[in-house]
All heavy atoms as TSV, in Angstrom:
chain	resi	resn	atom	element	x	y	z
A	1	VAL	N	N	135.451	76.629	52.417
A	1	VAL	CA	C	134.047	76.674	51.990
A	1	VAL	C	C	133.242	77.434	53.042
A	1	VAL	O	O	133.368	77.180	54.232
A	1	VAL	CB	C	133.495	75.244	51.819
A	1	VAL	CG1	C	132.018	75.267	51.541
A	1	VAL	CG2	C	134.251	74.536	50.729
A	2	ASN	N	N	132.432	78.328	52.591
A	2	ASN	CA	C	131.555	79.089	53.471
A	2	ASN	C	C	130.244	78.321	53.583
A	2	ASN	O	O	129.373	78.422	52.731
A	2	ASN	CB	C	131.331	80.494	52.919
A	2	ASN	CG	C	130.493	81.345	53.838
A	2	ASN	OD1	O	129.570	80.865	54.467
A	2	ASN	ND2	N	130.830	82.611	53.925
A	3	THR	N	N	130.119	77.546	54.652
A	3	THR	CA	C	128.925	76.705	54.796
A	3	THR	C	C	127.663	77.517	55.010
A	3	THR	O	O	126.591	77.110	54.579
A	3	THR	CB	C	129.108	75.702	55.948
A	3	THR	OG1	O	129.423	76.416	57.133
A	3	THR	CG2	C	130.214	74.715	55.632
A	4	ALA	N	N	127.764	78.673	55.659
A	4	ALA	CA	C	126.569	79.507	55.877
A	4	ALA	C	C	126.042	80.024	54.539
A	4	ALA	O	O	124.840	79.993	54.290
A	4	ALA	CB	C	126.885	80.666	56.807
A	5	ALA	N	N	126.923	80.490	53.655
A	5	ALA	CA	C	126.489	80.977	52.348
A	5	ALA	C	C	125.924	79.829	51.531
A	5	ALA	O	O	124.914	79.972	50.851
A	5	ALA	CB	C	127.632	81.636	51.603
A	6	SER	N	N	126.566	78.678	51.594
A	6	SER	CA	C	126.064	77.507	50.867
A	6	SER	C	C	124.682	77.102	51.367
A	6	SER	O	O	123.796	76.769	50.575
A	6	SER	CB	C	127.031	76.340	51.025
A	6	SER	OG	O	128.278	76.662	50.460
A	7	ALA	N	N	124.488	77.118	52.667
A	7	ALA	CA	C	123.210	76.722	53.252
A	7	ALA	C	C	122.096	77.698	52.882
A	7	ALA	O	O	120.944	77.320	52.792
A	7	ALA	CB	C	123.330	76.604	54.763
A	8	SER	N	N	122.439	78.950	52.654
A	8	SER	CA	C	121.420	79.952	52.343
A	8	SER	C	C	120.987	79.884	50.886
A	8	SER	O	O	120.000	80.496	50.530
A	8	SER	CB	C	121.948	81.360	52.643
A	8	SER	OG	O	122.809	81.785	51.600
A	9	SER	N	N	121.711	79.190	50.051
A	9	SER	CA	C	121.487	79.057	48.617
A	9	SER	C	C	121.627	80.390	47.884
A	9	SER	O	O	121.131	80.540	46.778
A	9	SER	CB	C	120.127	78.408	48.314
A	9	SER	OG	O	119.070	79.298	48.553
A	10	MET	N	N	122.288	81.359	48.492
A	10	MET	CA	C	122.568	82.646	47.848
A	10	MET	C	C	124.045	82.744	47.547
A	10	MET	O	O	124.872	82.167	48.256
A	10	MET	CB	C	122.234	83.810	48.790
A	10	MET	CG	C	120.822	84.062	49.050
A	10	MET	SD	S	120.683	85.532	50.090
A	10	MET	CE	C	118.933	85.701	50.117
A	11	ASP	N	N	124.386	83.504	46.515
A	11	ASP	CA	C	125.784	83.824	46.278
A	11	ASP	C	C	126.241	84.773	47.368
A	11	ASP	O	O	125.420	85.543	47.907
A	11	ASP	CB	C	125.959	84.500	44.919
A	11	ASP	CG	C	125.738	83.540	43.756
A	11	ASP	OD1	O	125.943	82.326	43.945
A	11	ASP	OD2	O	125.382	84.026	42.683
A	12	ARG	N	N	127.513	84.719	47.705
A	12	ARG	CA	C	128.019	85.658	48.725
A	12	ARG	C	C	127.697	87.081	48.316
A	12	ARG	O	O	127.197	87.862	49.103
A	12	ARG	CB	C	129.521	85.470	48.911
A	12	ARG	CG	C	129.855	84.209	49.637
A	12	ARG	CD	C	131.346	84.129	49.904
A	12	ARG	NE	N	131.647	82.865	50.520
A	12	ARG	CZ	C	132.443	81.952	49.981
A	12	ARG	NH1	N	133.042	82.176	48.828
A	12	ARG	NH2	N	132.655	80.814	50.606
A	13	ILE	N	N	128.043	87.414	47.076
A	13	ILE	CA	C	127.687	88.723	46.515
A	13	ILE	C	C	127.058	88.480	45.165
A	13	ILE	O	O	127.636	87.800	44.313
A	13	ILE	CB	C	128.922	89.642	46.389
A	13	ILE	CG1	C	129.440	89.983	47.773
A	13	ILE	CG2	C	128.563	90.910	45.597
A	13	ILE	CD1	C	130.673	90.853	47.780
A	14	GLU	N	N	125.893	89.030	44.960
A	14	GLU	CA	C	125.194	88.954	43.674
A	14	GLU	C	C	125.252	90.354	43.076
A	14	GLU	O	O	124.493	91.252	43.495
A	14	GLU	CB	C	123.739	88.521	43.887
A	14	GLU	CG	C	122.945	88.386	42.621
A	14	GLU	CD	C	123.475	87.297	41.718
A	14	GLU	OE1	O	123.826	86.210	42.210
A	14	GLU	OE2	O	123.521	87.541	40.503
A	15	PRO	N	N	126.198	90.596	42.127
A	15	PRO	CA	C	126.329	91.939	41.559
A	15	PRO	C	C	124.984	92.481	41.082
A	15	PRO	O	O	124.172	91.754	40.508
A	15	PRO	CB	C	127.289	91.717	40.380
A	15	PRO	CG	C	128.106	90.539	40.802
A	15	PRO	CD	C	127.129	89.639	41.533
A	16	ASN	N	N	124.760	93.746	41.354
A	16	ASN	CA	C	123.537	94.469	40.984
A	16	ASN	C	C	122.307	94.061	41.790
A	16	ASN	O	O	121.198	94.481	41.465
A	16	ASN	CB	C	123.237	94.308	39.477
A	16	ASN	CG	C	124.380	94.767	38.623
A	16	ASN	OD1	O	124.839	95.895	38.755
A	16	ASN	ND2	N	124.879	93.890	37.764
A	17	ASN	N	N	122.495	93.258	42.844
A	17	ASN	CA	C	121.333	92.812	43.611
A	17	ASN	C	C	121.716	92.533	45.072
A	17	ASN	O	O	121.883	91.385	45.472
A	17	ASN	CB	C	120.737	91.552	42.967
A	17	ASN	CG	C	119.377	91.227	43.513
A	17	ASN	OD1	O	118.960	91.731	44.558
A	17	ASN	ND2	N	118.668	90.359	42.830
A	18	ALA	N	N	121.811	93.584	45.855
A	18	ALA	CA	C	122.183	93.439	47.262
A	18	ALA	C	C	121.173	92.602	48.031
A	18	ALA	O	O	121.535	91.868	48.950
A	18	ALA	CB	C	122.346	94.805	47.934
A	19	ALA	N	N	119.908	92.652	47.639
A	19	ALA	CA	C	118.863	91.893	48.333
A	19	ALA	C	C	119.066	90.389	48.208
A	19	ALA	O	O	118.592	89.626	49.045
A	19	ALA	CB	C	117.485	92.277	47.810
A	20	GLN	N	N	119.798	89.954	47.181
A	20	GLN	CA	C	120.058	88.536	46.971
A	20	GLN	C	C	121.519	88.184	47.277
A	20	GLN	O	O	122.012	87.144	46.845
A	20	GLN	CB	C	119.709	88.134	45.541
A	20	GLN	CG	C	118.227	88.142	45.278
A	20	GLN	CD	C	117.477	87.156	46.176
A	20	GLN	OE1	O	117.871	86.012	46.315
A	20	GLN	NE2	N	116.410	87.602	46.800
A	21	SER	N	N	122.194	89.062	48.014
A	21	SER	CA	C	123.593	88.839	48.399
A	21	SER	C	C	123.672	88.408	49.850
A	21	SER	O	O	123.245	89.127	50.755
A	21	SER	CB	C	124.407	90.123	48.187
A	21	SER	OG	O	124.430	90.469	46.816
A	22	HIS	N	N	124.223	87.217	50.061
A	22	HIS	CA	C	124.336	86.655	51.402
A	22	HIS	C	C	125.063	87.611	52.347
A	22	HIS	O	O	124.647	87.788	53.493
A	22	HIS	CB	C	125.047	85.306	51.341
A	22	HIS	CG	C	125.142	84.615	52.652
A	22	HIS	ND1	N	124.056	84.046	53.270
A	22	HIS	CD2	C	126.199	84.417	53.484
A	22	HIS	CE1	C	124.441	83.512	54.430
A	22	HIS	NE2	N	125.724	83.727	54.573
A	23	VAL	N	N	126.122	88.239	51.860
A	23	VAL	CA	C	126.898	89.139	52.733
A	23	VAL	C	C	126.052	90.295	53.262
A	23	VAL	O	O	126.195	90.684	54.420
A	23	VAL	CB	C	128.178	89.644	52.024
A	23	VAL	CG1	C	127.877	90.657	50.954
A	23	VAL	CG2	C	129.157	90.218	53.033
A	24	MET	N	N	125.111	90.822	52.461
A	24	MET	CA	C	124.265	91.907	52.950
A	24	MET	C	C	123.355	91.439	54.055
A	24	MET	O	O	123.152	92.136	55.042
A	24	MET	CB	C	123.436	92.470	51.797
A	24	MET	CG	C	123.724	93.832	51.239
A	24	MET	SD	S	124.962	94.912	51.897
A	24	MET	CE	C	124.259	95.521	53.377
A	25	HIS	N	N	122.816	90.241	53.912
A	25	HIS	CA	C	121.969	89.697	54.973
A	25	HIS	C	C	122.769	89.489	56.251
A	25	HIS	O	O	122.273	89.734	57.350
A	25	HIS	CB	C	121.297	88.389	54.518
A	25	HIS	CG	C	120.205	88.624	53.529
A	25	HIS	ND1	N	118.935	89.002	53.910
A	25	HIS	CD2	C	120.189	88.560	52.173
A	25	HIS	CE1	C	118.181	89.158	52.841
A	25	HIS	NE2	N	118.921	88.890	51.768
A	26	LYS	N	N	124.023	89.059	56.103
A	26	LYS	CA	C	124.878	88.871	57.288
A	26	LYS	C	C	125.174	90.219	57.946
A	26	LYS	O	O	125.179	90.332	59.170
A	26	LYS	CB	C	126.183	88.182	56.887
A	26	LYS	CG	C	126.002	86.756	56.389
A	26	LYS	CD	C	125.679	85.803	57.505
A	26	LYS	CE	C	126.950	85.426	58.211
A	26	LYS	NZ	N	126.772	84.382	59.206
A	27	LEU	N	N	125.422	91.253	57.151
A	27	LEU	CA	C	125.726	92.576	57.706
A	27	LEU	C	C	124.496	93.215	58.329
A	27	LEU	O	O	124.589	93.916	59.337
A	27	LEU	CB	C	126.294	93.484	56.619
A	27	LEU	CG	C	127.672	93.091	56.081
A	27	LEU	CD1	C	128.031	93.957	54.880
A	27	LEU	CD2	C	128.727	93.184	57.156
A	28	ASP	N	N	123.325	93.000	57.722
A	28	ASP	CA	C	122.081	93.604	58.215
A	28	ASP	C	C	121.463	92.831	59.378
A	28	ASP	O	O	120.566	93.329	60.044
A	28	ASP	CB	C	121.047	93.693	57.097
A	28	ASP	CG	C	121.368	94.771	56.079
A	28	ASP	OD1	O	122.094	95.719	56.405
A	28	ASP	OD2	O	120.865	94.662	54.945
A	29	GLY	N	N	121.930	91.599	59.594
A	29	GLY	CA	C	121.356	90.783	60.661
A	29	GLY	C	C	120.061	90.119	60.243
A	29	GLY	O	O	119.271	89.709	61.087
A	30	THR	N	N	119.814	89.998	58.938
A	30	THR	CA	C	118.596	89.371	58.433
A	30	THR	C	C	118.870	87.983	57.872
A	30	THR	O	O	118.015	87.408	57.214
A	30	THR	CB	C	117.955	90.242	57.330
A	30	THR	OG1	O	118.909	90.422	56.267
A	30	THR	CG2	C	117.510	91.591	57.877
A	31	HIS	N	N	120.033	87.459	58.147
A	31	HIS	CA	C	120.456	86.137	57.674
A	31	HIS	C	C	119.688	85.031	58.397
A	31	HIS	O	O	119.120	85.262	59.471
A	31	HIS	CB	C	121.947	85.958	57.896
A	31	HIS	CG	C	122.324	86.111	59.351
A	31	HIS	ND1	N	122.315	87.341	59.975
A	31	HIS	CD2	C	122.663	85.223	60.283
A	31	HIS	CE1	C	122.651	87.181	61.238
A	31	HIS	NE2	N	122.866	85.895	61.454
A	32	THR	N	N	119.692	83.869	57.810
A	32	THR	CA	C	119.018	82.738	58.440
A	32	THR	C	C	119.998	81.670	58.903
A	32	THR	O	O	119.599	80.687	59.512
A	32	THR	CB	C	118.006	82.084	57.468
A	32	THR	OG1	O	118.697	81.667	56.297
A	32	THR	CG2	C	116.899	83.071	57.101
A	33	THR	N	N	121.282	81.861	58.593
A	33	THR	CA	C	122.311	80.907	58.998
A	33	THR	C	C	123.520	81.647	59.551
A	33	THR	O	O	123.815	82.766	59.151
A	33	THR	CB	C	122.781	80.049	57.796
A	33	THR	OG1	O	123.305	80.919	56.793
A	33	THR	CG2	C	121.645	79.215	57.229
A	34	GLY	N	N	124.208	81.006	60.472
A	34	GLY	CA	C	125.442	81.593	61.012
A	34	GLY	C	C	125.211	82.820	61.874
A	34	GLY	O	O	124.103	83.104	62.302
A	35	GLN	N	N	126.306	83.555	62.112
A	35	GLN	CA	C	126.271	84.742	62.974
A	35	GLN	C	C	126.274	86.009	62.138
A	35	GLN	O	O	126.728	86.029	60.999
A	35	GLN	CB	C	127.498	84.759	63.869
A	35	GLN	CG	C	127.593	83.586	64.817
A	35	GLN	CD	C	128.885	83.633	65.619
A	35	GLN	OE1	O	129.694	84.545	65.482
A	35	GLN	NE2	N	129.080	82.642	66.451
A	36	GLN	N	N	125.802	87.101	62.751
A	36	GLN	CA	C	125.860	88.399	62.084
A	36	GLN	C	C	127.311	88.802	61.918
A	36	GLN	O	O	128.174	88.450	62.725
A	36	GLN	CB	C	125.096	89.455	62.892
A	36	GLN	CG	C	125.004	90.784	62.168
A	36	GLN	CD	C	124.071	91.764	62.846
A	36	GLN	OE1	O	123.442	91.452	63.840
A	36	GLN	NE2	N	123.974	92.949	62.294
A	37	MET	N	N	127.589	89.562	60.874
A	37	MET	CA	C	128.933	90.086	60.631
A	37	MET	C	C	128.970	91.550	61.033
A	37	MET	O	O	127.967	92.231	60.923
A	37	MET	CB	C	129.300	89.966	59.141
A	37	MET	CG	C	129.524	88.552	58.702
A	37	MET	SD	S	129.810	88.314	56.930
A	37	MET	CE	C	130.621	89.746	56.339
A	38	PRO	N	N	130.126	92.058	61.435
A	38	PRO	CA	C	131.346	91.313	61.657
A	38	PRO	C	C	131.197	90.367	62.843
A	38	PRO	O	O	130.403	90.616	63.755
A	38	PRO	CB	C	132.411	92.361	61.886
A	38	PRO	CG	C	131.682	93.601	62.257
A	38	PRO	CD	C	130.287	93.479	61.686
A	39	ARG	N	N	131.965	89.309	62.803
A	39	ARG	CA	C	131.877	88.268	63.828
A	39	ARG	C	C	131.961	88.860	65.233
A	39	ARG	O	O	132.808	89.695	65.513
A	39	ARG	CB	C	132.998	87.263	63.626
A	39	ARG	CG	C	132.882	86.112	64.557
A	39	ARG	CD	C	133.913	85.082	64.275
A	39	ARG	NE	N	133.344	83.801	64.678
A	39	ARG	CZ	C	133.769	82.652	64.276
A	39	ARG	NH1	N	134.775	82.575	63.444
A	39	ARG	NH2	N	133.195	81.560	64.679
A	40	GLY	N	N	131.056	88.432	66.083
A	40	GLY	CA	C	131.062	88.873	67.477
A	40	GLY	C	C	130.416	90.225	67.715
A	40	GLY	O	O	130.414	90.709	68.839
A	41	CYS	N	N	129.857	90.845	66.674
A	41	CYS	CA	C	129.260	92.166	66.891
A	41	CYS	C	C	127.941	92.027	67.643
A	41	CYS	O	O	127.308	90.985	67.626
A	41	CYS	CB	C	129.055	92.897	65.563
A	41	CYS	SG	S	127.617	92.404	64.625
A	42	SER	N	N	127.573	93.087	68.307
A	42	SER	CA	C	126.332	93.120	69.041
A	42	SER	C	C	125.913	94.572	69.212
A	42	SER	O	O	126.674	95.369	69.771
A	42	SER	CB	C	126.506	92.463	70.410
A	42	SER	OG	O	125.330	92.594	71.170
A	43	GLY	N	N	124.750	94.920	68.711
A	43	GLY	CA	C	124.267	96.286	68.864
A	43	GLY	C	C	125.202	97.314	68.266
A	43	GLY	O	O	125.419	97.331	67.063
A	44	SER	N	N	125.784	98.158	69.086
A	44	SER	CA	C	126.621	99.253	68.614
A	44	SER	C	C	127.959	98.803	68.040
A	44	SER	O	O	128.664	99.601	67.422
A	44	SER	CB	C	126.870	100.253	69.742
A	44	SER	OG	O	127.609	99.659	70.786
A	45	THR	N	N	128.336	97.531	68.230
A	45	THR	CA	C	129.604	97.064	67.664
A	45	THR	C	C	129.441	96.541	66.240
A	45	THR	O	O	130.422	96.205	65.583
A	45	THR	CB	C	130.260	95.972	68.536
A	45	THR	OG1	O	129.417	94.820	68.547
A	45	THR	CG2	C	130.508	96.460	69.940
A	46	CYS	N	N	128.189	96.455	65.761
A	46	CYS	CA	C	127.943	96.057	64.381
A	46	CYS	C	C	128.163	97.269	63.474
A	46	CYS	O	O	128.262	98.393	63.944
A	46	CYS	CB	C	126.519	95.542	64.222
A	46	CYS	SG	S	126.212	94.027	65.154
A	47	LEU	N	N	128.233	97.026	62.179
A	47	LEU	CA	C	128.436	98.136	61.254
A	47	LEU	C	C	127.264	99.100	61.294
A	47	LEU	O	O	126.110	98.672	61.344
A	47	LEU	CB	C	128.628	97.626	59.831
A	47	LEU	CG	C	129.879	96.815	59.559
A	47	LEU	CD1	C	129.894	96.353	58.100
A	47	LEU	CD2	C	131.129	97.601	59.876
A	48	ASP	N	N	127.573	100.390	61.231
A	48	ASP	CA	C	126.520	101.398	61.265
A	48	ASP	C	C	125.753	101.409	59.932
A	48	ASP	O	O	126.206	100.872	58.924
A	48	ASP	CB	C	127.098	102.784	61.566
A	48	ASP	CG	C	128.107	103.205	60.507
A	48	ASP	OD1	O	127.664	103.751	59.480
A	48	ASP	OD2	O	129.307	102.964	60.707
A	49	GLN	N	N	124.590	102.013	59.936
A	49	GLN	CA	C	123.711	102.042	58.772
A	49	GLN	C	C	124.386	102.674	57.564
A	49	GLN	O	O	124.246	102.196	56.445
A	49	GLN	CB	C	122.410	102.780	59.102
A	49	GLN	CG	C	121.385	102.726	57.980
A	49	GLN	CD	C	120.869	101.307	57.734
A	49	GLN	OE1	O	120.491	100.629	58.681
A	49	GLN	NE2	N	120.855	100.886	56.493
A	50	THR	N	N	125.130	103.760	57.765
A	50	THR	CA	C	125.803	104.441	56.655
A	50	THR	C	C	126.776	103.514	55.962
A	50	THR	O	O	126.818	103.435	54.732
A	50	THR	CB	C	126.529	105.705	57.169
A	50	THR	OG1	O	125.560	106.578	57.748
A	50	THR	CG2	C	127.258	106.408	56.045
A	51	THR	N	N	127.564	102.782	56.725
A	51	THR	CA	C	128.532	101.848	56.144
A	51	THR	C	C	127.817	100.726	55.400
A	51	THR	O	O	128.194	100.380	54.274
A	51	THR	CB	C	129.440	101.270	57.247
A	51	THR	OG1	O	130.112	102.347	57.908
A	51	THR	CG2	C	130.455	100.293	56.683
A	52	ARG	N	N	126.766	100.186	55.997
A	52	ARG	CA	C	126.014	99.130	55.315
A	52	ARG	C	C	125.359	99.645	54.040
A	52	ARG	O	O	125.338	98.957	53.021
A	52	ARG	CB	C	124.978	98.515	56.259
A	52	ARG	CG	C	125.658	97.651	57.318
A	52	ARG	CD	C	124.683	96.959	58.245
A	52	ARG	NE	N	124.122	97.935	59.162
A	52	ARG	CZ	C	122.831	98.107	59.397
A	52	ARG	NH1	N	121.922	97.350	58.830
A	52	ARG	NH2	N	122.421	99.026	60.255
A	53	ASP	N	N	124.870	100.880	54.060
A	53	ASP	CA	C	124.271	101.469	52.861
A	53	ASP	C	C	125.300	101.659	51.762
A	53	ASP	O	O	125.005	101.482	50.575
A	53	ASP	CB	C	123.604	102.807	53.182
A	53	ASP	CG	C	122.290	102.643	53.948
A	53	ASP	OD1	O	121.751	101.508	53.985
A	53	ASP	OD2	O	121.826	103.642	54.518
A	54	ARG	N	N	126.533	101.989	52.114
A	54	ARG	CA	C	127.613	102.146	51.125
A	54	ARG	C	C	127.955	100.792	50.503
A	54	ARG	O	O	128.168	100.700	49.296
A	54	ARG	CB	C	128.841	102.765	51.766
A	54	ARG	CG	C	128.605	104.243	52.135
A	54	ARG	CD	C	129.769	104.844	52.828
A	54	ARG	NE	N	130.822	105.074	51.835
A	54	ARG	CZ	C	132.040	105.480	52.147
A	54	ARG	NH1	N	132.387	105.670	53.409
A	54	ARG	NH2	N	132.932	105.679	51.201
A	55	ILE	N	N	127.996	99.742	51.307
A	55	ILE	CA	C	128.264	98.397	50.789
A	55	ILE	C	C	127.114	97.958	49.886
A	55	ILE	O	O	127.327	97.425	48.800
A	55	ILE	CB	C	128.492	97.407	51.936
A	55	ILE	CG1	C	129.765	97.781	52.711
A	55	ILE	CG2	C	128.562	95.969	51.420
A	55	ILE	CD1	C	129.950	97.067	54.022
A	56	ARG	N	N	125.881	98.226	50.325
A	56	ARG	CA	C	124.685	97.882	49.533
A	56	ARG	C	C	124.738	98.598	48.173
A	56	ARG	O	O	124.472	97.987	47.129
A	56	ARG	CB	C	123.430	98.276	50.307
A	56	ARG	CG	C	122.130	97.789	49.725
A	56	ARG	CD	C	120.898	98.229	50.547
A	56	ARG	NE	N	121.116	98.470	51.949
A	56	ARG	CZ	C	121.188	97.535	52.894
A	56	ARG	NH1	N	121.065	96.263	52.574
A	56	ARG	NH2	N	121.392	97.861	54.159
A	57	ALA	N	N	125.081	99.887	48.176
A	57	ALA	CA	C	125.166	100.651	46.930
A	57	ALA	C	C	126.251	100.072	46.015
A	57	ALA	O	O	126.043	99.949	44.803
A	57	ALA	CB	C	125.452	102.121	47.233
A	58	TRP	N	N	127.406	99.697	46.573
A	58	TRP	CA	C	128.490	99.106	45.797
A	58	TRP	C	C	128.017	97.808	45.111
A	58	TRP	O	O	128.260	97.602	43.930
A	58	TRP	CB	C	129.690	98.844	46.718
A	58	TRP	CG	C	130.768	98.032	46.086
A	58	TRP	CD1	C	131.673	98.450	45.132
A	58	TRP	CD2	C	131.067	96.653	46.358
A	58	TRP	NE1	N	132.501	97.401	44.810
A	58	TRP	CE2	C	132.159	96.298	45.530
A	58	TRP	CE3	C	130.525	95.709	47.199
A	58	TRP	CZ2	C	132.712	95.024	45.550
A	58	TRP	CZ3	C	131.080	94.448	47.220
A	58	TRP	CH2	C	132.155	94.106	46.411
A	59	ILE	N	N	127.303	96.979	45.856
A	59	ILE	CA	C	126.782	95.733	45.277
A	59	ILE	C	C	125.766	96.071	44.191
A	59	ILE	O	O	125.833	95.508	43.079
A	59	ILE	CB	C	126.142	94.842	46.362
A	59	ILE	CG1	C	127.212	94.330	47.327
A	59	ILE	CG2	C	125.402	93.667	45.704
A	59	ILE	CD1	C	126.674	93.623	48.559
A	60	ASN	N	N	124.836	96.977	44.477
A	60	ASN	CA	C	123.800	97.331	43.506
A	60	ASN	C	C	124.355	98.005	42.254
A	60	ASN	O	O	123.732	97.997	41.203
A	60	ASN	CB	C	122.735	98.211	44.143
A	60	ASN	CG	C	121.819	97.416	45.037
A	60	ASN	OD1	O	121.597	96.220	44.851
A	60	ASN	ND2	N	121.281	98.071	46.056
A	61	GLU	N	N	125.574	98.557	42.361
A	61	GLU	CA	C	126.233	99.188	41.200
A	61	GLU	C	C	127.115	98.198	40.459
A	61	GLU	O	O	127.872	98.582	39.569
A	61	GLU	CB	C	127.042	100.402	41.665
A	61	GLU	CG	C	126.169	101.533	42.156
A	61	GLU	CD	C	126.937	102.623	42.891
A	61	GLU	OE1	O	128.176	102.508	43.032
A	61	GLU	OE2	O	126.284	103.569	43.343
A	62	GLY	N	N	127.064	96.934	40.825
A	62	GLY	CA	C	127.788	95.909	40.088
A	62	GLY	C	C	128.943	95.273	40.830
A	62	GLY	O	O	129.594	94.382	40.315
A	63	ALA	N	N	129.254	95.752	42.028
A	63	ALA	CA	C	130.310	95.174	42.866
A	63	ALA	C	C	131.647	95.112	42.143
A	63	ALA	O	O	132.314	94.080	42.119
A	63	ALA	CB	C	129.899	93.803	43.394
A	64	ALA	N	N	132.047	96.226	41.546
A	64	ALA	CA	C	133.313	96.272	40.817
A	64	ALA	C	C	134.488	96.008	41.742
A	64	ALA	O	O	134.493	96.408	42.907
A	64	ALA	CB	C	133.468	97.638	40.165
A	65	ASN	N	N	135.470	95.302	41.229
A	65	ASN	CA	C	136.678	94.990	41.995
A	65	ASN	C	C	137.640	96.150	41.860
A	65	ASN	O	O	138.513	96.174	40.974
A	65	ASN	CB	C	137.305	93.699	41.461
A	65	ASN	CG	C	138.480	93.261	42.297
A	65	ASN	OD1	O	138.722	93.780	43.364
A	65	ASN	ND2	N	139.223	92.301	41.792
A	66	ASN	N	N	137.473	97.172	42.730
A	66	ASN	CA	C	138.350	98.331	42.638
A	66	ASN	C	C	138.887	98.717	43.974
A	66	ASN	O	O	138.504	98.874	44.941
A	66	ASN	CB	C	137.653	99.504	41.991
A	66	ASN	CG	C	136.324	99.865	42.630
A	66	ASN	OD1	O	135.930	99.309	43.650
A	66	ASN	ND2	N	135.619	100.773	42.009
């Protein structure tokens, strides 16, 4: 069980809505529970903006399992 996602009351991924996806908040560092992802990242060791934008676009396009 992902207690951080449960505590946030958001689905881990909400297809077509990255703004309501817990994982995006964790990647962007805008989460209110737990640590930023990837675990242990700090500054330059976190995902770059381009990678986060690609994940955001995938979620906003429906988060297809491909």
